[in-house]
Phi, psi and omega in degrees: 000124180290155176291146187289320183205178183298326180298319178295320178298316180296320180296315179294318179297320179297317178299317181292331180282334182295149177283162183304321183295341178283344178257076183277140181290337180296341173264060191299323180298309180294320180298310182293327177296317179294314180299315179300318180297318180291318180297327179294330186258347181270134179210174180232111183273129177253140176287127184233161176222139175275127182284346179272307184255355179067017175292143177248139185198170178252141176223145167272105188295338179275336187243326185276155172291132181279086185206141178291127179290342182275305186249358178069014178288150175261010178273070186245138176230150173281155178295331176295320177296332183275354180302131181066018175255162180297138180299127181288345181271302184270340179059014177241327179268182179237151180282132177272166174295152179290000000 
């Protein structure tokens, strides 16, 4: 999920710039609020391909719905899963490692 505006980006950047001692656990409300906010915004995008329409896109597999944004199919694979598998487009070659 992208950050909503520049102020949110600045707030997250400021937290990341602070030294560890500035994030004391004794301020548990503020600390947990910051951690929750950061976890909500941090993700890992995987390169994916729709096996139906062959659209390529990125998804955070832990947070996003596993569905093609183009055709809404759930027949989605990561490019890593497709390594050494038959090419879904030409069906004669094989997918190489990224």
